[in-house]
C-alpha positions, 0 to 999 in steps of 0.5 A: 724734373722728377727723378724715377731712377737714380743713375750710377755712373761707371768710373770709365764712362765719366773717362769717356765723358770727359773725352769727348768733350775735350775732343770737342773742346779743341774743336769749337768750344761752342760744339762742346757747349752743345754736346754738355747740353745733349748729355745731360738730356739723355742722362735726365731722360734714362732717370726719368724713363721717359727717354726711349731706349733700345737695348743693345742686342738680343739676350743683353739688359744692355739698352742704350738712348743715343745723344740728339746732335752726336754720334755718341751713345749712353750705354746703360743697364738696370741694376735693380728697379729703382738704379740704373748704371751707365757703363759707358758714352762711346761714339757710334762710330766704333765697330760694335764688336769693340763696344760689346767687349768693352761693355762686358768688361765694364759690367764685370768690374762693377 
């Protein structure tokens, strides 16, 4: 599949993904594989521009895509016309205020 956008990951986004995958690995290795597949599908959708993304909140440029079978969301924003900056892989069960604070800190450290 052709990529329309280049994806650049914040270092903490990789840490988020690793922690989530490890969590599911502890429960069941097959579940971790499903999580990995859903995550890669979300990234491919973001890179191709075909996956519908949702604006995080009014007045913000951050968007998110929910993983298909998990409550996790991939948060990202446009760095320019050809680059998408992945800020985090965060459970949708976290409080919205905590998510907003976490993402705003990561945006400043780009």
